C-alpha positions, 0 to 999 in steps of 0.5 A: 831558421827551423821550419817547425819550432819545438814547443818545450812548455805546454799550454795551461790545462794540457795534460798528457800520460807518459807511457815511458814513466807511467805518469801524468804530466802537465804540458809536453814534458816527454817526447811525443812518441812516449805520450798520449794526449793532450787531455782536458784534465788530469783525471782524463790523462790518469785514465789514458791506458783504460781509455786506450784498452776500451778503444782497442776492444771497440776496434777489435770487435767492430764488424766494419774492420773485420768484414772479410770472412774465410775464403773471401777475396780482398774485394769481399766477393767469394773466390771464383772457380776456374 
C-alpha cells in the first residue's frame, strides 16, 4: 500500500495555473512542479503570473533580504583589519 495517495481529481472550487500549458485548470490536472495554486477562484488563477511578478518584485526590493552591504561579513559586521 502506498504511503501517500496521489490525488487525481481536484476538490470543487480549487483552481490552478499550469505553467507548462499556460492555462487555468480546475483541480490538479498537471503535475505539481508545473503549476501554481490552488487558488480560490478561476479569476485568481488566471492572474497567477502577474501575482508571481508582484511578489518577486516585493522580494527583490525588500531590505530585510538585501541588508548586507559591500564589504560586510556574513554576520552584518564590518570586516576586521588585522
